[in-house]
VONUVEX-428003 format. One record per residue (C-alpha): z negated, y, x negated; residue in three letters. Coordinates in steps of 0.001 Angstrom, whole numbers, padded with zeros to 6 digits, always signed. Layout:
<rs>
ZYXALA;...
</rs>
This chain:
<rs>
+125328-064213+086780MET;+125928-062799+083288PRO;+123857-059764+082471GLU;+126589-057304+081442GLY;+124656-054343+080191PHE;+120967-054504+080816ALA;+120535-051676+083242VAL;+123305-052769+085566ASP;+122687-056352+086677VAL;+120748-056598+088817PRO;+118826-053420+089436VAL;+115604-054389+087744THR;+114652-051311+085781ASN;+115566-048707+088356LEU;+112490-049390+090406ASP;+110144-047143+088494GLU;+109468-043514+089258GLY;+111667-042460+086368GLU;+114810-044120+087664ASP;+116508-040756+087809ASP;+115089-039417+084581MET;+116942-039042+081368PHE;+115477-039839+077984ARG;+115122-037318+075221ILE;+114692-037420+071493ASP;+111062-036601+070743ASP;+112246-034503+067847GLY;+114523-032404+069996ALA;+113904-028700+070060THR;+115096-025821+072133SER;+118388-024487+070856THR;+119486-020888+070790SER;+122927-019398+070583THR;+123253-015684+069996ASP;+125390-013744+072438LEU;+127827-012925+069657GLU;+128420-016635+069052ASN;+129452-017594+072563LEU;+133006-018115+071413GLY;+134483-015121+073225ILE;+137765-013920+071736ASP;+137326-010526+070127HIS;+140811-010253+068579GLN;+142316-006758+068713ALA;+145375-006360+070941PRO;+148462-006916+068786ALA;+150093-003712+070095LEU;+147641-001388+068357PHE;+147895-003341+065150SER;+151662-002996+065269ARG;+151430+000767+065918ILE;+149018+001175+063039SER;+151227-000857+060735ARG;+154332+001072+061849GLY;+152799+004441+061060PHE;+151614+003182+057723ARG;+155148+002246+056860LYS;+156507+005504+058285LEU;+154248+007617+056132PHE;+154241+005461+053008SER;+155714+006860+049840ARG;+157852+004684+047710GLY;+159520+001421+048494GLU;+157644-001146+050510LEU;+157829-004868+050117ASP;+160570-006288+052358ASP;+158434-009252+053403SER;+156082-008793+056375PHE;+152562-010053+055613LYS;+150064-011002+058338TYR;+146575-009611+057925GLN;+143545-011853+058354ASP;+141988-009731+061063ASN;+145002-009907+063390ILE;+146366-013348+062668GLU;+146520-015718+065642LEU;+146622-019494+065349PHE;+147215-022213+067871ASP;+145143-025366+068044THR;+147318-027085+065459ASN;+146686-024435+062864GLY;+150153-022915+063119SER;+150760-019310+063968ARG;+150455-018406+067598SER;+153558-017698+069596SER;+152032-014326+070378SER;+152931-012974+066936SER;+154787-009766+066189PHE;+158244-011329+066026ALA;+159022-010499+069638ASP;+158898-006734+068981LEU;+161510-006756+066267GLY;+161349-006539+062525ASP;+158873-003987+061258LEU;+159320-005051+057656SER;+161975-002536+056712TYR;+161810-000666+053407GLY;+161343+003066+052965VAL;+162853+004617+049819LYS;+162242+008170+048486PRO;+164992+010635+049359ARG;+165416+014389+049849LYS;+165097+015740+053358HIS;+166853+018769+054783SER;+164667+021754+055677ILE;+165320+021121+059391LEU;+164339+017497+059260SER;+161200+018359+057336LYS;+160072+020957+059886HIS;+160903+018597+062733LEU;+158858+015959+061011PHE;+155981+018427+060658ALA;+156136+019201+064388LEU;+155981+015507+065207ILE;+152993+015088+062927ILE;+151114+017996+064529LEU;+151813+016645+068023THR;+150596+013231+066999PHE;+147468+014743+065464LEU;+146669+016281+068854GLY;+146888+012880+070465LEU;+144744+011408+067723LEU;+142096+014025+068333LEU;+141773+012937+071959GLY;+141622+009270+071013LEU;+139130+009958+068255ALA;+136809+011727+070707THR;+136747+008682+072947LEU;+136534+006257+070056ALA;+133598+008085+068516SER;+131439+007001+071427LYS;+131609+003451+070189SER;+131777+004121+066445SER;+127994+003922+066084ALA;+128131+000313+067166ASN;+130960-001615+065598LYS;+130362-004554+067965HIS;+129714-003024+071382PRO;+127903-005145+073926SER;+130086-007461+075971LYS;+127824-006610+078892LEU;+128259-002834+078839SER;+130200-002709+082105LYS;+127610-004625+084127LYS;+125428-002765+086600PRO;+121990-001926+085277LEU;+118720-002137+087198PHE;+115404-000624+086196ASP;+111924-002006+086915ASN;+110335+001209+085551SER;+109715-000484+082202THR;+112949-002190+081180ASN;+116568-002373+082192GLN;+118040-005567+083611PHE;+121499-006877+084290TYR;+122032-008893+087510PRO;+119786-011928+087097THR;+119520-015193+089009THR;+116871-017900+088684LEU;+117780-021353+090046VAL;+114988-023909+090525ILE;+115643-027550+091397SER;+112846-029519+093069LEU;+114112-033078+092650ASP;+113644-035244+095751GLY;+112161-032456+097897PHE;+112974-032973+101588HIS;+112903-029818+103774PRO;+110558-031598+106195HIS;+107853-031689+103482TYR;+107086-027981+103953ILE;+104002-027176+106030SER;+101355-024482+106233GLU;+098695-027035+105342GLU;+100272-028591+102241VAL;+102737-025961+100981THR;+101403-022622+102274PRO;+103529-020452+099993PHE;+106807-022137+100918MET;+105756-021984+104557HIS;+105286-018210+104294ARG;+108569-017888+102466LEU;+110340-019517+105402LEU;+108449-017834+108221THR;+107280-014426+106988GLU;+108905-013365+103738GLU;+112392-012088+102908SER;+114114-015436+102516SER;+117511-016867+103327PHE;+117614-020555+104176ALA;+119469-023096+106292PRO;+117434-025751+108119PRO;+118716-028171+105474TYR;+121455-028619+102893MET;+123701-031678+102734LEU;+123770-033502+099393PRO;+126876-035116+097948THR;+127558-038842+098173ASN;+126065-040800+096559PRO;+122806-038880+096934SER;+121437-039533+093434VAL;+120088-037123+090847THR;+122713-036774+088137PHE;+125618-036765+090564THR;+124121-034048+092748ASN;+122762-031875+089976HIS;+126204-031741+088418TYR;+127782-031003+091795THR;+125304-028137+092252LEU;+126465-026494+089017VAL;+130207-027240+089291THR;+130910-027096+093019GLY;+132926-030304+092625LEU;+132782-033634+094397LYS;+131784-036554+092136PRO;+135316-037937+091918ILE;+136441-034663+090323TYR;+133558-033996+087936HIS;+133267-037624+086841GLY;+129521-038292+087203ILE;+129916-040640+090150ILE;+126414-042112+089874SER;+123390-042274+087595ASN;+124867-045407+086059LYS;+128417-046706+086167PHE;+131061-048488+084125TYR;+134343-046883+083063ASP;+136997-049542+082358PRO;+139367-046881+081025ALA;+136901-046217+078206ARG;+135380-049670+078080GLY;+131920-048090+078224GLU;+129030-047685+080623ALA;+127427-044349+081472PHE;+123638-044676+081544VAL;+121754-041518+082437ASN;+118624-042628+080572THR;+120444-043144+077257ASP;+121150-039820+075564ASN;+123346-041433+072924SER;+125754-042154+075779VAL;+124977-039604+078485ALA;+125346-036524+076273LEU;+128923-037314+075269ASP;+130967-034442+076775PRO;+133843-036809+077510LYS;+131942-038099+080552TRP;+131536-034661+082080TRP;+134463-033007+083865GLY;+134714-029683+085626GLY;+133048-026502+084424GLU;+129272-026074+084839PRO;+128053-022652+085853VAL;+126529-021930+082432TRP;+130006-022362+080905SER;+131563-020179+083598THR;+128956-017548+082779ALA;+129466-017787+079015ALA;+133216-017291+079395ARG;+132501-013955+081049GLN;+129791-012703+078721GLY;+126846-013757+080875VAL;+124177-015646+078957SER;+122093-018490+080357SER;+118873-020370+079681ALA;+118544-023875+081098VAL;+115295-025794+081287HIS;+115708-029581+081627MET;+118628-029459+084096TRP;+120565-032756+084052PRO;+123724-032251+082006GLY;+122623-029054+080278SER;+122093-030778+076925GLU;+125760-031755+076779VAL;+127431-029641+074090VAL;+130997-028806+075061PHE;+133347-028368+072097PRO;+134811-025096+073412ASP;+131486-023417+072665GLY;+130777-022207+076197PHE;+127257-023597+076385ASN;+123892-022119+077398PRO;+122245-019634+075048MET;+118949-021517+075375TYR;+118459-025185+076309VAL;+115176-027032+076787ASP;+115471-030844+076726PRO;+113844-033038+079332PHE;+110109-033600+079014ASN;+108637-035764+081754LYS;+105017-034943+080933THR;+105405-031169+080866GLU;+102925-029280+083049LEU;+104331-026926+085656LEU;+102298-024117+084116ARG;+104396-024495+080996ARG;+107575-024189+083062LYS;+106319-020901+084499VAL;+105522-019621+081017GLU;+108963-020587+079780ARG;+110742-018711+082561ILE;+108827-015518+081820PHE;+109281-015893+078073GLN;+112986-015566+078795TRP;+112644-012747+081327LEU;+110416-010771+078943ASP;+112989-010778+076137LEU;+114773-007523+075243PRO;+117957-007015+077220ILE;+120298-007976+074379GLU;+118621-011395+074107LYS;+117597-011930+077710ARG;+119492-014582+079728PRO;+120877-013515+083081GLU;+121169-017022+084516LEU;+117975-019075+084329LEU;+117747-022650+085584MET;+114684-024876+085779SER;+114316-028520+086816TYR;+111136-029926+088406VAL;+111025-033770+088699PRO;+107546-034137+090213ASN;+108298-034779+093892ILE;+111014-037305+093088ASP;+108722-039200+090723THR;+105895-039397+093254VAL;+108317-040295+096030GLY;+109575-043310+094102HIS;+106050-044442+093335LEU;+104401-043886+096729TYR;+107123-043288+099320GLY;+107426-040429+101816ILE;+103777-040232+102908ALA;+100263-040439+101510GLY;+097728-038349+099642LYS;+099620-038604+096347GLU;+102681-036933+097826LEU;+100554-034282+099535LYS;+098803-033459+096295SER;+102061-033141+094363GLU;+103618-030975+097055LEU;+100687-028562+096824THR;+101031-028552+093031TYR;+104732-027664+093223VAL;+104031-025037+095883ASP;+101595-023380+093490GLY;+104248-023427+090775TYR;+106638-021491+093006LEU;+103922-019043+094015GLU;+103173-018391+090332SER;+106818-017582+089688ILE;+106988-015102+092550TYR;+103688-013570+091447ALA;+105097-013101+087953GLY;+108203-011447+089345LEU;+106090-009112+091475ALA;+103886-008231+088506GLU;+107021-007176+086621ARG;+108488-005371+089652HIS;+111483-007690+089637LEU;+111580-008716+093298GLU;+114503-006360+093923ASP;+116294-007316+090706ILE;+116037-011098+090277VAL;+117625-013491+092771ASN;+115721-016760+093203VAL;+117493-019872+094498ILE;+115387-022967+095249ILE;+117274-026218+095826VAL;+116751-029956+095866SER;+119281-032671+095167ASP;+118375-035131+097937HIS;+115537-036467+100057GLY;+113809-039865+099990MET;+113626-043007+102150ALA;+110836-045620+102352PRO;+111398-049218+101250THR;+109904-052489+102431SER;+109981-056211+101724ASN;+111203-056630+105285SER;+114375-054641+104553ARG;+116008-056551+101715LEU;+119634-057661+101378ILE;+120127-060500+098905TYR;+123170-060120+096686LEU;+123223-063877+096119ASP;+123877-064458+099818ASP;+126337-061604+100320VAL;+128597-062623+097425VAL;+128132-066389+097710GLY;+127709-069075+095071LYS;+131411-069319+094237GLU;+131718-065724+093079TYR;+128180-064705+092152PHE;+128599-065823+088534HIS;+131942-063996+088285LYS;+130352-060545+088541ILE;+130476-058756+085201GLU;+128920-055410+086161TYR;+127168-053856+089130THR;+127394-050084+089517ASP;+125197-047639+091370GLY;+122002-047996+093345TRP;+121074-048378+096182PRO;+124782-048508+097020LEU;+126052-051511+095131TYR;+129429-051614+093358GLY;+130724-054982+092128LEU;+133083-055543+089192ARG;+134284-059115+088574PRO;+135283-060163+085064TYR;+138881-060555+086175ASN;+140709-058222+088524ASP;+142475-061269+089893SER;+139170-062312+091502ASP;+138764-059096+093514ILE;+140845-060223+096471LYS;+139310-063696+096659GLY;+135757-062404+096244MET;+136147-059812+098979PHE;+137794-062312+101346HIS;+134878-064719+100910GLN;+132352-061911+101387MET;+134065-060963+104656GLN;+133833-064525+105940LYS;+130145-064773+105066ASP;+129452-061302+106462TYR;+130658-062250+109935ARG;+128111-065074+110025LYS;+125227-063123+108453ASP;+122421-062312+110956PRO;+121548-059370+108676ASN;+125012-057814+108926ARG;+123882-054838+111019ASN;+121952-053524+108019HIS;+124824-053232+105553TYR;+128606-053142+105310SER;+131122-054274+102684ILE;+134223-052379+101592HIS;+137048-052264+099124LEU;+137154-049113+097021ARG;+140255-047843+098808GLU;+138442-047915+102154GLU;+135568-045653+101157ILE;+136562-043633+098099VAL;+137549-040530+100071ASP;+134464-040507+102263GLU;+131922-041744+099762LEU;+133061-040084+096536PHE;+135200-037217+097791GLY;+138783-038239+097060GLY;+141156-040657+095392SER;+143535-038387+093447ASP;+141467-038175+090285SER;+141552-039325+086690GLN;+138059-040731+087269TYR;+139091-043166+090008LEU;+138617-046174+087720SER;+134899-045332+087506ARG;+134575-046444+091139ILE;+133953-050207+091366ALA;+136551-052223+093353PRO;+134052-053743+095858ILE;+131036-052074+097472TRP;+127990-053165+099441ILE;+126677-050205+101453ILE;+123137-050737+102822PRO;+121812-048714+105740LYS;+119124-046179+104912VAL;+115827-047853+103976GLY;+117464-051170+103012TYR;+117749-052415+099439SER;+120120-054837+097691VAL;+118287-057286+095410VAL;+118701-060723+093846THR;+116357-063647+094302ARG;+115778-063744+090568GLU;+114752-060091+090613GLU;+112253-060608+093424MET;+110797-063638+091683LYS;+110121-061526+088585LYS;+108450-058901+090763LYS;+106167-061418+092390GLY;+108073-061023+095666ASP;+106892-057415+096032LYS;+109766-054936+096161TYR;+109431-051649+094326THR;+109950-048685+094224PRO;+108289-047474+097404MET;+110843-044701+097862GLY;+114612-044745+097325VAL;+117474-042286+097712HIS;+121218-042564+097199GLY;+122173-043384+100789TYR;+124766-041669+102964ASP;+124280-037918+102739ARG;+124356-037565+106536ASN;+121134-039537+106929GLU;+118270-037274+107966VAL;+116086-038697+105195LEU;+118645-037692+102540MET;+118741-034005+103457ARG;+118198-031480+100685ALA;+116532-028075+100445LEU;+117954-024570+099961PHE;+115876-021377+099990MET;+116740-018052+098391ALA;+115483-014500+097967THR;+116754-011417+096212GLY;+119057-008404+096345PRO;+122301-010388+096373PHE;+121376-012179+099581PHE;+120074-009040+101277GLU;+123269-007177+100427LYS;+125546-010004+101565GLN;+123835-010612+104905ILE;+122794-007019+105533GLY;+119124-007635+106272LYS;+115904-008705+104587LYS;+115882-012320+105753SER;+117964-014722+107758SER;+118404-018343+108691LYS;+121773-019785+107664LEU;+123894-022587+109066LYS;+123454-025952+107316PRO;+125940-026317+104466PHE;+126977-028704+101701SER;+125641-028379+098167ASN;+129273-027917+097105LEU;+128707-024256+098047GLU;+125868-023595+095595VAL;+128049-023109+092498TYR;+130012-020285+094123HIS;+126797-018720+095442ILE;+125351-018601+091919ILE;+128565-017104+090536CYS;+128698-014400+093201ASP;+125066-013492+092608SER;+125950-012788+088958LEU;+129248-010997+089675ASN;+131272-013618+087829ILE;+134469-015368+088840GLN;+133947-019056+089743PRO;+136170-021785+088359ALA;+138112-024095+090667ALA;+135747-025882+093042ASN;+135488-027744+096358ASN;+133632-025035+098253GLY;+134923-024055+101673THR;+136213-020609+100674ASP;+137731-019899+097286GLU;+137550-016128+097847ARG;+133853-015730+098613GLN;+130609-017660+098674SER;+128986-019139+101773PHE;+126482-016271+101962ILE;+128255-014227+104639GLN;+127186-012796+108024PRO;+129506-015254+109776LYS;+127347-018111+108455ASN;+124068-016862+109909VAL;+122428-019485+112126LEU;+122586-018786+115828GLU;+119316-017712+117390GLU;+117400-020582+118956GLY;+119242-023368+117107TRP;+117525-026746+117504ARG;+118076-029941+115553ASP;+119358-032681+117893PRO;+117815-035443+115771VAL;+114208-036034+114858ARG;+112838-036783+111401TYR;+112900-039469+109997PRO;+115581-040762+112413ASP;+115423-044439+111405VAL;+115371-047558+113626PRO;+112244-048989+112000PHE;+108604-047991+111853ALA;+107971-045630+108961ALA;+104944-043621+107928GLU;+105545-039911+107384VAL;+103314-037024+106350LEU;+100666-036244+108963LYS;+101257-032502+108940VAL;+102670-029808+111195LYS;+106032-029513+109533SER;+107427-026001+109244THR;+110833-027500+109958TYR;+109687-028771+113346ASP;+107997-025460+114059LEU;+111275-023611+113495LEU;+113947-026047+114599TYR;+112532-028749+116890SER;+111713-028843+120585ASP;+108888-031303+119934TYR;+106641-029885+117187PRO;+103459-031173+118819LYS;+104754-034712+118949GLU;+105727-034619+115295SER;+102143-033961+114242GLU;+101545-037677+114570GLU;+103174-040023+112121SER;+105197-043021+113080THR;+102700-045713+112181ALA;+103720-048248+109571ASP;+102037-051484+110569THR;+103361-053438+107629GLY;+105183-055736+110043GLU;+108198-053512+110633GLU;+110485-054525+113438THR;+114072-053378+113309ASP;+115758-052192+116438GLU;+119206-053452+115699GLU;+121832-051115+117013GLY;+119135-048752+118242GLY;+119537-045997+115702LYS;+119485-042529+117241VAL;+122705-041223+115753ASP;+124344-044623+115578GLY;+126878-043670+112924HIS;+128117-046081+110304GLU;+127557-045591+106597GLN;+129625-042646+105458GLY;+130400-041381+108956SER;+130336-037677+109633GLU;+129621-038290+113315GLU;+126501-036735+114732GLY;+126329-033904+112196ASN;+127938-030939+113835THR;+126573-028347+111428GLU;+128402-029536+108344GLU;+130963-027012+107111PRO;+134587-027936+107449GLU;+135643-030117+104568LYS;+137970-028604+101995PRO;+141086-030469+101107GLU;+140810-032937+098280LYS;+141540-031272+094961PRO;+142452-032761+091676GLU;+139955-032569+088873LYS;+140400-029194+087211PRO;+142035-029197+083827GLU;+141229-026804+081028LYS;+142189-023453+082509PRO;+144483-020673+081481GLU;+142989-017211+081459LYS;+143880-015288+084611PRO;+145356-011830+084402GLU;+142730-010142+086559LYS;+138921-010125+086508PRO;+136642-011188+089311LYS;+137492-008628+091951GLU;+140856-010232+092520HIS;+141089-013455+094588PRO;+142369-016641+093058LYS;+146078-017148+093279ASP;+146246-020922+093517HIS;+145435-023216+096453PRO;+142080-024952+096652LYS;+143573-028434+096791ASP;+144947-028093+093283HIS;+142113-026699+091178PRO;+143777-028073+088065SER;+146301-025269+088524GLU;+143731-022578+089151LYS;+142622-020308+086318PRO;+138989-020469+085336ASP;+136689-017611+084533ALA;+138211-015532+081807ASN;+137231-013497+078795THR;+139149-010384+079834GLU;+136007-008248+080196PRO;+135041-009044+076611ASP;+138409-007926+075307LYS;+137971-004712+077261ALA;+134563-004118+075708HIS;+136011-004492+072188SER;+138930-002137+072976PHE;+137326+001094+071812TRP;+135957-000510+068705GLY;+139475-001502+067731LYS;+140811+001960+068671ILE;+138249+003436+066319GLY;+139396+001208+063468GLU;+143030+002067+064158MET;+142274+005791+064216VAL;+140518+005528+060852ASP;+143640+003982+059324HIS;+146003+006448+061000LEU;+144022+009518+059982VAL;+144171+008416+056354ASP;+147895+007785+056595ASP;+148589+011107+058351VAL;+146667+012997+055698GLU;+148786+011333+053042ASP;+151943+012104+055015ALA;+150998+015794+055356ILE;+150390+016028+051622ASP;+153762+014430+051005GLU;+155419+016838+053476LEU;+153905+019837+051727LYS;+155077+018556+048385ASP;+158564+017976+049775SER;+158755+021503+051285ILE;+157535+023004+048047GLY;+160255+021227+046100GLN;+162912+022829+048296ASN;
</rs>
């Protein structure tokens, strides 16, 4: 089979621990963007400029030029460089001439009365405007609530931490004592688990977390994929490709925040290094560094939180790859995983200790998430691509997309039908058929990728091989190169409803306490599509169009509190083969299982795993929602949001457009920033008017004296 591009066929270099990592330029440095350079529109409202100009003309002596000249500070241009349609033409011609003439005594006194009345109005305006005259560029954040930790003032602040590959079942008093206390004793808000998005891979889910969009609508449908519309392949480990903003749809939360005057600092989050041309990017960005110690991550977070308020970010995001890396290398059990879990637990404890030291527990919201779980692999659970496709069509494959789900792209579209027909025939005779399924794109695109009405549909391969959890698609050539030993030891990317793919969500802070009405609570399981809206609500900003269940409010509501005594009907790891798991008393089982004592013992992995075909506990097919009763009701399929228009109202007003058409919904707007610059512009206008009125009064006196 031809190689296509190296990383795609077959999956030979995705077997290392860094399969989900993204490469950085060693010379890259952290970038900073001042708050004043966030691209917010600070133009003065045209009305005041017109009033100012009108009075200037009214009080001017001598004949004015008949031509109306735009001033630089009020000129508006569209994207083509022409004058904006929102010019002054719609209010009539202000470019009339004024010629000297004698006034009657009555008209002069009437004019004087008008001037005195207007001066009274100016006095009131000047009093208000003087409050902002000391600062010509008032803070865009001046209307935000302020909190005090007895040393400094803070605006609403949220810290989001992603623990890549962290399964909720990993938490235990023995291995992760701090996280255990957070779940059982402290003021935390957490569901038993969070559902990732299909496919459950790193880049796809991290971008869903920050956009609230399904993959088909934000465009990052996998870590690696081919886009025939562009004739290019997206490769998450190649920054020369992956950082092109054309790949990335939707609006990440740091852009939503920037549009509304809320600054952000993002540490290594997948997608954060993409520079969007509209300028709504994070204030601070740290590029990925695989070897960075967790201590350094803690220091970085508090470097940002210790900045003065005018430079301090209000949204902080940090990415921790450790558990995912170890999971790929060693699987879902063993001393290596235990050690890394304890290391990450200490990292979280250090962050909370730093917040407590600064008296920020009641000011800073902390949200801890993961993107997916992990499943064990084995030589006994391999599906050979050579056999599934067959000799006739194997050499006709140009690209393979995704992993462990396997998308096939033949050189010629005319071969799609024949290839799939042959695969179906062979599938019916394959004794291994219970461990995978084959599909055309149209059969699975809604369930697997979230919809079909998207401009990114062509990024989904036409034919798919969907292995059951724990099974891997390989080629015989690949296994020969590996010495017939399959690696990595842990894999994710399977159906999001698999127990092993579950993700983590834990949160603390004043936003959650206020929303729920108590210090801690267990929440119903929910999809990671909800996280974007949760972050936005915690910062008092209006979310852009998204696929969350409620466009008016986030998931953090009293109605979504978990019922007392809820128990999980399935048992971790819920697979039909022998698999070794951590030998610990899982906090999850302690809280949500009827058999915690039984779960202390691992399911022994003898090395000779025997599959119980058809004996899986939940028995659902790949992509099925069956057996997962706690998943929130699915929102209707939206179109990928287009570049938004600014809405008329700020956040407190609900969105006006339906969820299933986010392309029609307005995104977060810059209205608050215009409001903050209002008094500054009033002050400038008053300065001009006072000068003109003084001249007019002098002229009036001269005119009265002449009569």
